[in-house]
C-alpha positions as CSV (number, residue, x, y, z in Angstrom):
1,X,0.0,0.0,0.0
2,X,1.2,3.5,-0.6
3,X,1.2,6.2,2.2
4,X,-1.5,8.3,0.6
5,X,-4.0,5.5,0.4
6,X,-3.2,4.4,4.0
7,X,-3.9,8.0,5.2
8,X,-7.2,8.0,3.2
9,X,-8.3,4.7,4.9
10,X,-7.1,5.9,8.3
11,X,-9.0,9.2,8.1
12,X,-12.0,8.0,6.2
13,X,-15.5,7.1,7.5
14,X,-15.6,3.7,5.7
15,X,-14.3,0.6,7.4
16,X,-12.1,-0.9,4.7
17,X,-10.5,-4.3,5.3
18,X,-6.7,-4.1,5.3
19,X,-4.4,-7.1,5.6
20,X,-0.9,-7.5,7.0
21,X,0.7,-10.9,6.4
22,X,-2.8,-12.3,5.5
23,X,-4.4,-11.1,8.8
24,X,-7.0,-8.4,9.1
25,X,-5.7,-5.3,10.8
26,X,-7.2,-2.0,11.9
27,X,-5.2,1.1,11.1
28,X,-4.5,3.0,14.4
29,X,-2.1,5.8,13.5
30,X,0.7,6.9,11.2
31,X,4.0,6.3,13.0
32,X,6.2,7.8,10.3
33,X,6.2,8.2,6.5
34,X,6.9,4.5,6.2
35,X,5.4,2.9,9.3
36,X,1.8,2.4,10.6
37,X,0.6,1.4,14.0
38,X,-2.1,-1.3,13.6
39,X,-4.2,-3.6,15.7
40,X,-4.5,-7.2,14.6
41,X,-8.2,-7.9,14.7
42,X,-7.9,-11.6,15.6
43,X,-6.0,-11.1,18.8
44,X,-6.1,-7.3,19.5
45,X,-2.3,-7.2,19.4
46,X,-0.9,-3.7,18.6
47,X,2.1,-3.7,16.3
48,X,4.0,-1.2,14.1
49,X,4.4,-2.4,10.5
50,X,5.8,-1.0,7.1
51,X,3.0,0.7,5.2
52,X,4.3,-1.0,2.0
53,X,3.4,-4.4,3.6
54,X,-0.3,-3.5,4.1
55,X,-2.8,-4.7,1.5
56,X,-6.3,-3.3,0.9
57,X,-8.9,-6.0,0.1
58,X,-11.5,-3.7,-1.2
59,X,-14.1,-5.1,1.2
60,X,-15.9,-3.0,3.7
61,X,-15.9,-4.3,7.3
62,X,-19.2,-4.2,9.1
């Protein structure tokens, strides 16, 4: 994912599914130009990951 799209998802009203290593994550905050704080939805673990490793599925979470 590119930084601009990550910011759009982070600041938007829609709940867009984003994956990190195949797991659904919630974007929490931008750590730097290249890093994002996320929460793994399966176990609520908070981690910091490279934005380039995030993948948008195009699905909206409900």
